[in-house]
All heavy atoms as an XYZ file, in Angstrom:
990
protein
N      87.138    107.036     77.855
C      88.248    107.719     78.494
C      89.539    107.202     77.877
O      89.773    105.994     77.873
C      88.208    107.451     79.997
C      89.279    108.117     80.848
C      89.169    109.636     80.789
C      89.154    107.634     82.281
N      90.338    108.096     77.356
C      91.594    107.717     76.721
C      92.768    108.280     77.493
O      92.691    109.369     78.054
C      91.629    108.236     75.286
C      90.581    107.595     74.401
C      90.661    108.069     72.969
O      91.682    108.673     72.582
O      89.691    107.840     72.243
N      93.867    107.521     77.498
C      95.082    107.985     78.137
C      95.579    109.264     77.482
O      95.284    109.523     76.308
N      96.333    110.054     78.243
C      96.838    111.329     77.729
C      98.312    111.482     78.077
O      98.862    110.744     78.895
C      96.048    112.533     78.292
C      96.150    112.591     79.826
C      94.605    112.502     77.858
C      95.598    113.868     80.428
N      98.921    112.478     77.490
C     100.287    112.894     77.789
C     100.158    114.341     78.261
O      99.722    115.201     77.495
C     101.139    112.793     76.533
C     102.604    113.091     76.770
O     102.955    113.633     77.842
O     103.405    112.800     75.875
N     100.492    114.596     79.538
C     100.244    115.918     80.103
C     101.409    116.344     81.000
O     102.022    115.525     81.674
C      98.909    115.931     80.893
C      98.952    114.987     82.059
C      98.515    117.322     81.324
N     101.703    117.624     80.973
C     102.723    118.224     81.835
C     102.003    118.948     82.967
O     101.265    119.899     82.721
C     103.572    119.201     81.027
C     104.711    119.813     81.822
O     104.674    119.795     83.075
O     105.649    120.326     81.190
N     102.219    118.496     84.188
C     101.536    119.085     85.350
C     102.473    119.939     86.209
O     102.215    120.126     87.394
C     100.901    117.985     86.206
C      99.736    117.239     85.581
C      99.169    116.212     86.564
C      98.645    118.188     85.127
N     103.519    120.484     85.613
C     104.458    121.283     86.418
C     103.761    122.451     87.107
O     104.158    122.866     88.182
C     105.642    121.723     85.577
C     105.617    123.128     85.067
C     106.871    123.478     84.321
N     107.110    122.506     83.278
C     107.175    122.792     81.985
N     107.075    124.028     81.573
N     107.344    121.855     81.095
N     102.693    122.981     86.519
C     101.985    124.112     87.117
C     100.897    123.695     88.102
O     100.330    124.547     88.782
C     101.369    124.997     86.031
C     102.433    125.701     85.198
O     103.543    125.951     85.722
O     102.161    125.986     84.022
N     100.586    122.400     88.165
C      99.587    121.919     89.126
C      99.870    120.464     89.515
O      99.053    119.576     89.295
C      98.172    122.086     88.584
C      97.928    121.523     87.230
S      96.223    121.889     86.731
C      96.168    120.998     85.206
N     101.039    120.211     90.102
C     101.445    118.842     90.410
C     100.566    118.144     91.447
O     100.517    116.912     91.470
C     102.885    118.996     90.920
C     102.941    120.399     91.442
C     102.046    121.186     90.538
N      99.855    118.893     92.266
C      99.019    118.255     93.285
C      97.814    117.525     92.696
O      97.153    116.772     93.395
C      98.557    119.270     94.336
C      99.688    119.666     95.275
O     100.704    118.940     95.347
O      99.558    120.700     95.942
N      97.543    117.716     91.428
C      96.459    116.971     90.782
C      96.940    115.633     90.214
O      96.124    114.828     89.759
C      95.806    117.791     89.644
O      96.787    118.033     88.642
C      95.234    119.089     90.158
N      98.238    115.392     90.251
C      98.808    114.189     89.627
C      98.267    112.898     90.236
O      98.002    111.939     89.509
C     100.323    114.215     89.725
N      98.098    112.852     91.532
C      97.624    111.618     92.150
C      96.215    111.264     91.686
O      95.930    110.111     91.371
C      97.695    111.724     93.667
C      99.134    111.686     94.150
C      99.280    112.294     95.513
O      99.107    113.499     95.674
N      99.588    111.478     96.488
N      95.352    112.248     91.610
C      93.994    111.982     91.150
C      93.996    111.564     89.686
O      93.346    110.587     89.308
C      93.101    113.217     91.366
O      93.124    113.554     92.751
C      91.671    112.943     90.929
N      94.755    112.255     88.856
C      94.837    111.886     87.450
C      95.415    110.481     87.290
O      94.953    109.705     86.451
C      95.673    112.897     86.671
C      95.873    112.585     85.187
C      94.533    112.454     84.459
C      96.741    113.643     84.540
N      96.399    110.132     88.095
C      97.007    108.804     88.012
C      95.983    107.708     88.304
O      95.959    106.670     87.635
C      98.188    108.702     88.969
N      95.120    107.941     89.276
C      94.087    106.953     89.592
C      93.049    106.897     88.467
O      92.634    105.811     88.043
C      93.434    107.240     90.957
C      92.247    106.317     91.195
C      94.469    107.071     92.073
N      92.646    108.032     87.945
C      91.702    108.049     86.824
C      92.306    107.317     85.624
O      91.599    106.620     84.885
C      91.307    109.497     86.464
C      90.519    109.553     85.170
C      90.500    110.118     87.603
N      93.620    107.420     85.443
C      94.297    106.752     84.327
C      94.118    105.241     84.365
O      94.223    104.576     83.332
C      95.782    107.108     84.336
N      93.826    104.687     85.530
C      93.578    103.247     85.636
C      92.394    102.809     84.784
O      92.295    101.647     84.393
C      93.299    102.866     87.095
C      94.456    102.968     88.067
C      93.948    102.794     89.498
C      95.528    101.938     87.738
N      91.493    103.720     84.504
C      90.266    103.401     83.781
C      90.316    103.836     82.313
O      89.334    103.691     81.590
C      89.064    104.048     84.485
C      88.950    103.612     85.914
C      89.426    104.412     86.942
C      88.407    102.377     86.232
C      89.345    104.004     88.264
C      88.326    101.950     87.549
C      88.791    102.764     88.571
N      91.453    104.371     81.892
C      91.594    104.869     80.518
C      91.979    103.741     79.566
O      92.496    102.705     79.975
C      92.658    105.967     80.476
N      91.732    103.998     78.307
C      92.215    103.115     77.251
C      93.572    103.653     76.836
O      93.681    104.801     76.416
C      91.255    103.137     76.070
C      89.871    102.707     76.449
C      89.395    101.530     75.628
O      90.093    101.110     74.700
O      88.302    101.050     75.945
N      94.591    102.849     77.005
C      95.937    103.266     76.638
C      96.647    103.946     77.784
O      96.055    104.273     78.815
N      97.947    104.155     77.607
C      98.766    104.718     78.678
C      98.530    106.212     78.896
O      98.093    106.924     78.000
C     100.197    104.471     78.206
C     100.104    104.372     76.728
C      98.744    103.804     76.429
N      98.829    106.635     80.108
C      98.825    108.046     80.467
C     100.228    108.401     80.940
O     100.782    107.716     81.807
C      97.809    108.338     81.583
O      96.485    108.127     81.070
C      97.918    109.770     82.090
N     100.796    109.454     80.357
C     102.121    109.921     80.772
C     101.955    111.284     81.422
O     101.410    112.215     80.823
C     103.076    110.030     79.586
C     104.458    110.520     80.009
S     105.587    110.748     78.622
C     105.927    109.049     78.211
N     102.407    111.377     82.677
C     102.301    112.624     83.438
C     103.720    113.094     83.736
O     104.487    112.389     84.400
C     101.533    112.411     84.758
C     100.200    111.692     84.511
C     101.304    113.753     85.453
C      99.518    111.224     85.788
N     104.067    114.280     83.277
C     105.402    114.831     83.524
C     105.294    116.114     84.347
O     104.202    116.585     84.651
C     106.123    115.082     82.203
O     105.399    116.007     81.419
N     106.453    116.657     84.695
C     106.498    117.876     85.492
C     106.256    117.620     86.966
O     105.763    118.486     87.687
N     106.633    116.427     87.444
C     106.287    116.013     88.807
C     107.467    116.015     89.777
O     107.391    115.382     90.828
C     105.667    114.602     88.757
C     104.464    114.440     87.836
C     103.975    112.998     87.871
C     103.358    115.403     88.219
N     108.526    116.732     89.473
C     109.709    116.691     90.339
C     109.419    117.107     91.779
O     110.049    116.604     92.702
C     110.840    117.540     89.748
C     110.498    118.989     89.637
N     109.742    119.483     88.602
C     110.789    120.028     90.444
C     109.586    120.778     88.770
N     110.206    121.145     89.876
N     108.450    117.967     92.005
C     108.159    118.393     93.378
C     107.443    117.316     94.191
O     107.387    117.395     95.415
C     107.298    119.672     93.399
O     106.060    119.416     92.748
C     108.031    120.831     92.742
N     106.905    116.284     93.532
C     106.188    115.231     94.265
C     107.123    114.364     95.097
O     106.679    113.651     95.991
C     105.389    114.347     93.315
C     104.221    115.002     92.594
C     103.388    113.947     91.882
C     103.350    115.807     93.530
N     108.394    114.429     94.825
C     109.360    113.644     95.603
C     109.591    114.237     96.994
O     110.126    113.566     97.866
C     110.684    113.574     94.866
C     110.589    112.832     93.559
C     111.495    111.654     93.606
N     111.595    111.007     92.316
C     111.404    109.719     92.169
N     111.091    108.965     93.187
N     111.530    109.171     90.978
N     109.182    115.488     97.197
C     109.484    116.172     98.465
C     108.220    116.638     99.185
O     108.240    117.630     99.905
C     110.442    117.363     98.244
C     111.803    116.888     97.791
C     109.863    118.365     97.244
N     107.132    115.941     99.006
C     105.882    116.275     99.705
C     105.812    115.445    100.981
O     106.837    115.055    101.529
C     104.684    116.001     98.778
C     104.677    116.836     97.513
C     104.332    118.267     97.799
C     104.198    119.067     96.511
N     103.670    120.388     96.733
N     104.602    115.123    101.450
C     104.442    114.327    102.664
C     105.204    113.011    102.578
O     105.651    112.463    103.569
C     102.962    114.028    102.938
C     102.185    115.192    103.479
C     101.696    116.169    102.417
O     102.150    116.123    101.255
O     100.871    117.018    102.763
N     105.323    112.503    101.365
C     106.072    111.289    101.081
C     106.643    111.446     99.679
O     106.347    112.427     99.000
C     105.139    110.051    101.172
O     105.922    108.874    101.062
C     104.078    110.054    100.104
N     107.432    110.502     99.233
C     107.858    110.494     97.833
C     106.642    110.017     97.049
O     106.399    108.819     96.908
C     109.048    109.562     97.644
C     109.508    109.460     96.198
O     108.747    109.854     95.286
O     110.622    108.964     95.975
N     105.846    110.951     96.589
C     104.577    110.605     95.958
C     104.746    109.830     94.657
O     103.876    109.038     94.298
C     103.727    111.855     95.726
C     103.151    112.407     97.015
C     102.319    113.643     96.785
N     101.656    114.059     98.013
C     101.065    115.233     98.162
N     101.045    116.101     97.167
N     100.484    115.532     99.300
N     105.839    110.021     93.940
C     106.043    109.231     92.721
C     106.213    107.760     93.069
O     105.576    106.890     92.471
C     107.261    109.732     91.939
C     107.084    110.997     91.124
C     108.375    111.347     90.393
C     105.956    110.866     90.134
N     107.057    107.466     94.033
C     107.263    106.077     94.448
C     105.976    105.501     95.040
O     105.617    104.354     94.772
C     108.402    105.985     95.453
N     105.272    106.296     95.838
C     104.017    105.838     96.442
C     102.981    105.526     95.364
O     102.294    104.500     95.432
C     103.487    106.886     97.415
N     102.871    106.386     94.365
C     101.934    106.122     93.268
C     102.301    104.838     92.539
O     101.431    104.014     92.243
C     101.918    107.301     92.281
C     101.109    108.509     92.704
C     101.418    109.704     91.810
C      99.622    108.199     92.680
N     103.557    104.659     92.253
C     103.982    103.442     91.567
C     103.614    102.204     92.389
O     103.042    101.251     91.861
C     105.485    103.475     91.298
C     105.961    102.257     90.516
C     107.441    102.324     90.213
O     108.245    102.727     91.035
N     107.801    101.927     88.991
N     103.908    102.229     93.676
C     103.599    101.088     94.546
C     102.112    100.768     94.562
O     101.708     99.616     94.395
C     104.046    101.371     95.985
C     105.538    101.424     96.137
O     106.287    100.928     95.319
N     105.979    102.052     97.214
N     101.286    101.770     94.772
C      99.858    101.534     94.981
C      99.114    101.275     93.664
O      98.209    100.445     93.619
C      99.238    102.684     95.768
C      99.931    102.956     97.102
C     100.196    101.719     97.947
O      99.259    100.937     98.204
O     101.358    101.524     98.362
N      99.485    101.949     92.589
C      98.851    101.676     91.295
C      99.174    100.256     90.834
O      98.325     99.578     90.249
C      99.318    102.693     90.246
C      98.846    104.135     90.446
C      99.626    105.074     89.524
C      97.356    104.267     90.218
N     100.392     99.808     91.129
C     100.795     98.451     90.771
C      99.953     97.417     91.518
O      99.557     96.397     90.952
C     102.297     98.252     91.047
O     103.029     99.183     90.246
C     102.749     96.840     90.713
N      99.645     97.680     92.784
C      98.790     96.774     93.552
C      97.444     96.568     92.862
O      96.851     95.502     92.935
C      98.527     97.318     94.956
C      99.683     97.254     95.894
C      99.261     97.835     97.236
C     100.386     97.905     98.233
N      99.927     98.511     99.518
N      96.960     97.612     92.198
C      95.654     97.556     91.539
C      95.724     96.925     90.150
O      94.707     96.755     89.498
C      95.044     98.957     91.459
C      94.661     99.558     92.810
C      94.360    101.043     92.667
C      93.462     98.825     93.404
N      96.934     96.585     89.700
C      97.087     95.882     88.436
C      97.681     96.688     87.304
O      97.811     96.187     86.185
N      98.063     97.929     87.552
C      98.671     98.752     86.505
C     100.160     98.443     86.379
O     100.789     97.959     87.317
C      98.488    100.239     86.832
N     100.692     98.750     85.232
C     102.132     98.722     85.013
C     102.562    100.186     85.037
O     102.041    100.994     84.253
C     102.450     98.071     83.669
C     103.943     98.003     83.391
O     104.740     97.957     84.349
O     104.314     98.008     82.203
N     103.462    100.530     85.947
C     103.804    101.936     86.166
C     105.310    102.123     86.051
O     106.083    101.393     86.668
C     103.331    102.408     87.558
C     103.643    103.877     87.761
C     101.842    102.139     87.734
N     105.699    103.103     85.259
C     107.114    103.411     85.079
C     107.391    104.832     85.566
O     106.612    105.746     85.308
C     107.476    103.338     83.594
C     107.167    102.013     82.944
C     107.059    102.139     81.425
O     107.523    103.143     80.847
O     106.467    101.227     80.829
N     108.512    104.989     86.256
C     109.002    106.318     86.627
C     110.213    106.594     85.752
O     111.145    105.787     85.704
C     109.392    106.386     88.116
C     108.175    106.133     89.001
C     110.030    107.741     88.427
C     108.492    106.062     90.484
N     110.168    107.719     85.056
C     111.274    108.104     84.195
C     111.908    109.369     84.760
O     111.224    110.372     84.964
C     110.774    108.352     82.773
C     110.144    107.122     82.150
C     109.454    107.435     80.837
O     109.958    108.290     80.082
O     108.396    106.832     80.585
N     113.189    109.305     85.023
C     113.878    110.445     85.609
C     113.283    110.776     86.961
O     112.865    109.888     87.697
N     113.245    112.052     87.284
C     112.686    112.448     88.582
C     111.358    113.162     88.452
O     110.853    113.728     89.413
C     113.675    113.323     89.344
C     113.868    114.697     88.722
O     113.479    114.885     87.554
O     114.402    115.582     89.403
N     110.755    113.110     87.224
C     109.534    113.905     87.093
C     108.458    113.329     86.179
O     107.470    114.003     85.907
C     109.884    115.313     86.623
C     110.131    115.412     85.129
O     110.538    114.410     84.511
O     109.913    116.493     84.576
N     108.599    112.097     85.705
C     107.616    111.559     84.766
C     107.111    110.194     85.215
O     107.891    109.324     85.592
C     108.215    111.453     83.348
O     108.655    112.755     82.948
C     107.189    110.950     82.356
N     105.815    110.049     85.159
C     105.145    108.813     85.546
C     104.307    108.359     84.349
O     103.552    109.150     83.787
C     104.233    109.107     86.738
C     103.591    107.970     87.487
C     104.648    107.189     88.264
C     102.556    108.520     88.455
N     104.475    107.091     83.966
C     103.652    106.530     82.891
C     102.841    105.384     83.469
O     103.404    104.472     84.089
C     104.504    106.042     81.712
O     105.275    107.145     81.214
C     103.623    105.504     80.592
N     101.538    105.457     83.276
C     100.612    104.458     83.821
C      99.989    103.693     82.661
O      99.359    104.284     81.780
C      99.500    105.117     84.663
C     100.109    105.895     85.813
C      98.506    104.085     85.182
C      99.790    107.342     85.791
N     100.185    102.379     82.680
C      99.524    101.482     81.726
C      98.438    100.766     82.514
O      98.742     99.979     83.414
C     100.515    100.464     81.154
C     101.665    101.092     80.424
N     101.626    101.371     79.078
C     102.876    101.502     80.861
C     102.765    101.924     78.717
N     103.544    102.016     79.781
N      97.177    101.033     82.218
C      96.103    100.384     82.972
C      96.124     98.872     82.751
O      96.726     98.398     81.785
C      94.825    101.001     82.411
C      95.210    101.833     81.263
C      96.684    101.907     81.168
N      95.476     98.130     83.622
C      95.415     96.675     83.420
C      94.880     96.360     82.022
O      93.926     96.996     81.561
C      94.439     96.204     84.499
C      94.465     97.273     85.540
C      94.727     98.553     84.803
N      95.514     95.392     81.367
C      95.135     95.066     79.987
C      93.683     94.643     79.849
O      93.035     94.961     78.854
C      96.066     93.996     79.432
C      97.446     94.532     79.153
C      98.323     93.528     78.453
O      97.793     92.601     77.797
O      99.549     93.673     78.545
N      93.166     93.944     80.854
C      91.779     93.484     80.765
C      90.790     94.544     81.254
O      89.585     94.325     81.247
C      91.583     92.181     81.530
C      91.836     92.306     83.023
O      92.120     93.423     83.515
O      91.747     91.269     83.713
N      91.307     95.692     81.686
C      90.440     96.771     82.148
C      89.891     96.587     83.543
O      89.105     97.410     84.010
N      90.293     95.532     84.219
C      89.773     95.250     85.556
C      90.854     95.444     86.601
O      91.945     94.875     86.500
C      89.243     93.822     85.616
C      88.083     93.581     84.679
C      87.608     92.156     84.755
C      86.469     91.954     83.759
N      86.043     90.564     83.707
N      90.529     96.237     87.607
C      91.473     96.435     88.709
C      91.419     95.249     89.650
O      90.392     94.603     89.810
C      91.121     97.706     89.484
C      91.136     99.019     88.711
C      90.916    100.177     89.666
C      92.409     99.201     87.924
N      92.554     95.015     90.305
C      92.631     93.976     91.326
C      92.186     94.572     92.658
O      92.492     95.737     92.951
C      94.066     93.492     91.485
C      94.651     92.838     90.279
C      96.097     92.484     90.566
C      96.777     91.918     89.339
N      98.209     91.674     89.593
N      91.508     93.807     93.488
C      91.240     94.271     94.850
C      92.585     94.486     95.548
O      93.529     93.731     95.314
C      90.470     93.123     95.487
C      89.968     92.298     94.354
C      90.935     92.484     93.233
N      92.691     95.513     96.361
C      93.963     95.803     97.022
C      93.743     96.656     98.257
O      92.778     97.412     98.345
C      94.902     96.524     96.059
N      94.675     96.530     99.157
C      94.732     97.380    100.340
C      95.748     98.478    100.054
O      96.935     98.199     99.843
C      95.158     96.526    101.544
O      95.141     97.286    102.703
N      95.283     99.710    100.007
C      96.098    100.848     99.574
C      96.689    101.568    100.778
O      95.975    102.018    101.670
C      95.251    101.832     98.742
C      94.635    101.139     97.523
C      96.066    103.050     98.347
C      95.642    100.550     96.545
N      98.013    101.676    100.782
C      98.690    102.437    101.834
C      98.653    103.916    101.484
O      98.758    104.298    100.315
C     100.137    101.956    101.983
C     100.201    100.543    102.524
O      99.450    100.236    103.468
O     100.984     99.735    101.992
N      98.504    104.749    102.503
C      98.390    106.194    102.276
C      99.676    106.955    102.569
O      99.776    108.124    102.201
C      97.275    106.792    103.152
O      97.618    106.604    104.523
C      95.936    106.154    102.840
N     100.625    106.342    103.277
C     101.883    107.006    103.610
C     101.630    108.269    104.434
O     102.365    109.237    104.332
C     102.675    107.329    102.335
C     102.875    106.126    101.444
C     101.869    105.713    100.566
C     104.050    105.383    101.493
C     102.042    104.595     99.759
C     104.227    104.269    100.689
C     103.214    103.881     99.824
O     103.377    102.769     99.027
N     100.549    108.244    105.201
C     100.129    109.394    106.005
C      99.954    110.647    105.140
O     100.238    111.762    105.550
C     101.104    109.658    107.155
C     100.493    110.543    108.228
O      99.259    110.482    108.431
O     101.245    111.315    108.855
N      99.465    110.437    103.920
C      99.327    111.506    102.935
C      97.851    111.601    102.530
O      97.295    110.690    101.912
C     100.199    111.175    101.721
C     100.206    112.253    100.649
O      99.260    113.076    100.597
O     101.139    112.257     99.834
N      97.231    112.698    102.896
C      95.804    112.902    102.625
C      95.460    112.787    101.151
O      94.401    112.268    100.785
C      95.351    114.257    103.189
C      96.112    115.425    102.638
N      95.500    116.507    102.080
C      97.450    115.680    102.550
C      96.405    117.386    101.681
N      97.601    116.898    101.964
N      96.319    113.259    100.268
C      96.023    113.184     98.836
C      96.049    111.742     98.323
O      95.307    111.401     97.403
C      96.979    114.053     98.033
C      96.729    115.536     98.254
C      97.583    116.371     97.322
N      97.594    117.750     97.717
C      96.653    118.636     97.420
N      95.614    118.260     96.723
N      96.759    119.883     97.821
N      96.890    110.915     98.899
C      96.897    109.494     98.504
C      95.555    108.859     98.869
O      94.949    108.157     98.063
C      98.041    108.739     99.194
C      99.418    109.065     98.672
S      99.714    108.495     96.985
C      99.760    106.715     97.229
N      95.088    109.107    100.082
C      93.823    108.510    100.532
C      92.658    108.982     99.670
O      91.846    108.172     99.208
C      93.571    108.864    101.997
N      92.576    110.271     99.445
C      91.444    110.806     98.688
C      91.498    110.375     97.221
O      90.475    109.996     96.644
C      91.392    112.328     98.816
C      91.024    112.776    100.233
S      90.753    114.551    100.424
C      92.420    115.176    100.428
N      92.661    110.396     96.622
C      92.779    110.014     95.216
C      92.455    108.544     95.003
O      91.678    108.194     94.107
C      94.197    110.302     94.709
O      94.466    111.680     94.758
N      93.030    107.680     95.809
C      92.814    106.246     95.608
C      91.410    105.805     95.995
O      90.953    104.757     95.550
C      93.884    105.432     96.329
C      95.138    105.296     95.515
C      96.132    106.259     95.600
C      95.299    104.247     94.633
C      97.270    106.160     94.827
C      96.436    104.140     93.851
C      97.433    105.105     93.943
N      90.711    106.610     96.755
C      89.322    106.256     97.069
C      88.473    106.236     95.803
O      87.471    105.532     95.730
C      88.741    107.217     98.105
O      88.580    108.508     97.546
N      88.879    106.985     94.786
C      88.147    106.976     93.522
C      88.145    105.585     92.897
O      87.155    105.172     92.303
C      88.748    107.991     92.540
C      88.688    109.446     92.979
C      89.394    110.328     91.958
C      87.258    109.888     93.189
N      89.243    104.866     93.032
C      89.293    103.496     92.499
C      88.259    102.628     93.201
O      87.632    101.770     92.576
C      90.692    102.913     92.662
N      88.056    102.866     94.484
C      87.081    102.096     95.245
C      85.639    102.373     94.860
O      84.760    101.573     95.159
N      85.384    103.477     94.191
C      84.012    103.745     93.740
C      83.666    102.930     92.501
O      82.496    102.808     92.159
C      83.784    105.244     93.430
O      84.577    105.622     92.306
C      84.082    106.114     94.633
N      84.677    102.385     91.843
C      84.455    101.609     90.609
C      84.852    100.153     90.734
O      84.544     99.362     89.843
C      85.280    102.226     89.472
C      84.935    103.648     89.101
C      83.841    103.780     88.062
N      83.902    102.866     86.965
C      84.447    103.120     85.778
N      85.017    104.278     85.547
N      84.408    102.217     84.828
N      85.564     99.789     91.805
C      86.091     98.435     91.938
C      85.883     97.928     93.354
O      86.289     98.595     94.314
C      87.604     98.417     91.612
O      87.786     98.921     90.287
C      88.179     97.027     91.710
N      85.270     96.772     93.474
C      85.089     96.162     94.796
C      86.437     95.701     95.344
O      87.333     95.330     94.589
C      84.135     94.977     94.693
N      86.560     95.752     96.652
C      87.754     95.224     97.299
C      88.910     96.187     97.422
O      90.012     95.795     97.780
N      88.681     97.461     97.134
C      89.730     98.461     97.329
C      89.561     99.029     98.730
O      88.518     99.587     99.060
C      89.662     99.584     96.275
C      90.684    100.674     96.581
C      89.875     99.014     94.886
N      90.593     98.852     99.544
C      90.550     99.308    100.935
C      91.625    100.358    101.134
O      92.768    100.162    100.745
C      90.805     98.124    101.857
C      90.826     98.458    103.328
C      91.137     97.199    104.133
N      91.347     97.196    105.528
C      91.370     98.154    106.416
N      91.168     99.355    106.062
N      91.585     97.970    107.678
N      91.260    101.479    101.714
C      92.207    102.560    101.989
C      92.643    102.440    103.437
O      91.827    102.531    104.359
C      91.571    103.954    101.749
C      90.943    104.054    100.353
C      92.594    105.054    102.002
C      91.893    103.931     99.204
N      93.931    102.226    103.649
C      94.473    102.153    105.006
C      94.664    103.559    105.571
O      94.962    104.485    104.824
C      95.817    101.418    104.994
C      95.688     99.982    104.552
O      94.678     99.332    104.804
N      96.698     99.482    103.872
N      94.500    103.701    106.861
C      94.742    104.969    107.563
C      93.926    106.126    106.978
O      94.471    107.149    106.573
C      96.234    105.314    107.579
C      96.528    106.554    108.418
O      95.757    106.847    109.351
O      97.523    107.245    108.116
N      92.617    105.943    106.959
C      91.760    106.996    106.401
C      91.785    108.277    107.232
O      91.433    109.337    106.738
C      90.316    106.515    106.193
C      89.657    106.113    107.506
C      90.275    105.379    105.184
C      88.177    105.828    107.392
N      92.240    108.188    108.461
C      92.286    109.382    109.317
C      93.275    110.428    108.800
O      93.198    111.589    109.207
C      92.634    108.998    110.748
N      94.148    110.052    107.877
C      95.109    111.037    107.362
C      94.409    112.173    106.613
O      94.987    113.245    106.444
C      96.175    110.370    106.499
S      95.573    109.714    104.940
N      93.156    111.990    106.194
C      92.440    113.073    105.502
C      92.025    114.176    106.472
O      91.643    115.261    106.022
C      91.207    112.563    104.726
C      91.606    111.537    103.690
C      90.130    112.054    105.635
N      92.098    113.917    107.749
C      91.721    114.936    108.738
C      92.543    116.204    108.593
O      92.100    117.273    109.011
C      91.832    114.381    110.153
C      90.789    113.316    110.421
O      89.801    113.205    109.709
N      91.024    112.519    111.449
N      93.700    116.101    107.984
C      94.577    117.264    107.778
C      93.877    118.355    106.968
O      94.034    119.540    107.248
C      95.849    116.809    107.067
C      96.774    117.915    106.673
C      98.009    117.363    105.982
C      98.952    118.482    105.615
N     100.176    117.989    105.016
N      93.115    117.948    105.945
C      92.511    118.934    105.051
C      91.009    118.785    104.856
O      90.352    119.757    104.496
C      93.164    118.859    103.656
O      93.054    117.517    103.180
C      94.618    119.285    103.690
N      90.471    117.569    105.067
C      89.067    117.336    104.726
C      88.538    116.206    105.607
O      88.320    115.091    105.141
C      88.975    116.981    103.246
C      87.604    116.973    102.610
C      87.499    116.899    101.231
C      86.419    117.019    103.348
C      86.261    116.859    100.599
C      85.179    116.988    102.723
C      85.112    116.910    101.347
O      83.887    116.878    100.727
N      88.291    116.497    106.876
C      87.875    115.448    107.821
C      86.624    114.678    107.409
O      86.483    113.510    107.749
C      87.638    116.215    109.123
C      88.364    117.491    108.974
C      88.410    117.801    107.507
N      85.728    115.293    106.672
C      84.485    114.634    106.281
C      84.548    114.008    104.885
O      83.517    113.644    104.315
C      83.323    115.634    106.335
C      83.023    116.089    107.746
O      83.231    115.291    108.681
O      82.588    117.243    107.911
N      85.736    113.881    104.345
C      85.872    113.397    102.971
C      85.153    112.073    102.736
O      84.349    111.953    101.809
C      87.347    113.253    102.575
C      87.506    112.666    101.205
C      87.366    113.460    100.074
C      87.769    111.310    101.033
C      87.475    112.913     98.801
C      87.882    110.756     99.761
C      87.744    111.559     98.650
N      85.412    111.058    103.551
C      84.827    109.744    103.301
C      83.315    109.726    103.544
O      82.588    109.030    102.837
C      85.562    108.657    104.092
C      86.911    108.366    103.495
C      88.061    108.907    104.048
C      87.023    107.592    102.356
C      89.302    108.664    103.479
C      88.257    107.339    101.774
C      89.401    107.878    102.339
N      82.855    110.532    104.467
C      81.406    110.663    104.660
C      80.780    111.283    103.425
O      79.774    110.801    102.903
C      81.098    111.502    105.901
C      79.588    111.685    106.164
C      79.340    112.710    107.256
N      79.880    114.010    106.887
C      79.187    114.979    106.291
N      77.918    114.807    106.004
N      79.747    116.117    105.973
N      81.386    112.347    102.919
C      80.856    113.017    101.740
C      80.950    112.127    100.496
O      80.026    112.116     99.677
C      81.587    114.334    101.496
C      81.274    115.378    102.557
O      80.328    115.172    103.359
O      81.976    116.409    102.588
N      82.011    111.369    100.384
C      82.136    110.447     99.253
C      81.033    109.412     99.291
O      80.410    109.097     98.276
C      83.496    109.759     99.278
C      83.778    108.791     98.119
C      83.806    109.519     96.786
C      85.097    108.056     98.372
N      80.733    108.928    100.470
C      79.655    107.945    100.611
C      78.300    108.550    100.248
O      77.450    107.876     99.653
C      79.631    107.377    102.024
C      78.753    106.152    102.182
C      79.153    105.003    101.259
O      80.338    104.803    100.985
O      78.227    104.300    100.781
N      78.091    109.823    100.557
C      76.856    110.484    100.170
C      76.684    110.531     98.653
O      75.571    110.415     98.139
C      76.797    111.913    100.730
C      76.637    112.033    102.240
C      76.777    113.500    102.671
C      75.303    111.463    102.690
N      77.786    110.680     97.934
C      77.730    110.686     96.470
C      77.349    109.312     95.928
O      76.739    109.214     94.867
C      79.072    111.094     95.886
C      79.484    112.538     96.123
C      80.904    112.764     95.619
C      78.516    113.488     95.434
N      77.711    108.276     96.642
C      77.425    106.911     96.188
C      76.027    106.452     96.562
O      75.508    105.505     96.006
C      78.434    105.959     96.795
C      79.842    106.206     96.301
C      80.814    105.261     96.907
N      80.349    103.898     96.635
C      80.926    102.826     97.089
N      81.969    102.916     97.872
N      80.450    101.627     96.802
N      75.407    107.113     97.529
C      74.099    106.688     98.000
C      73.046    106.885     96.904
O      73.132    107.828     96.121
C      73.709    107.482     99.256
N      72.031    105.998     96.888
C      70.977    106.145     95.864
C      70.139    107.393     96.068
O      70.042    107.946     97.102
C      70.127    104.882     96.040
C      70.500    104.288     97.339
C      71.811    104.873     97.753
């Protein structure tokens, strides 16, 4: 998996998931076209920067629409407690990090009830042998 440079102006709601996947890439990922993320359930750009940093990434926000994620140099995420900001997409996106790294805890998982109440149950089914 290699980092990419992508403009998501036509599908900004996928940015959070891509940002989490970028944690596992080789090299940086630059995501632009994200100006609308500042006015969603939370300032999603700031929230992404805060939570990705907890996991060990170096994250830069450029202007009001570009996020650059540098994954941890050693390729290993840090265990972290991830805040969701009462935002269902934050909870669902960051749960992906927990499928690959021990010690990732998602706070306020009930926020997914807005769109996908069974999300964590279904995610666990995917992990089951």
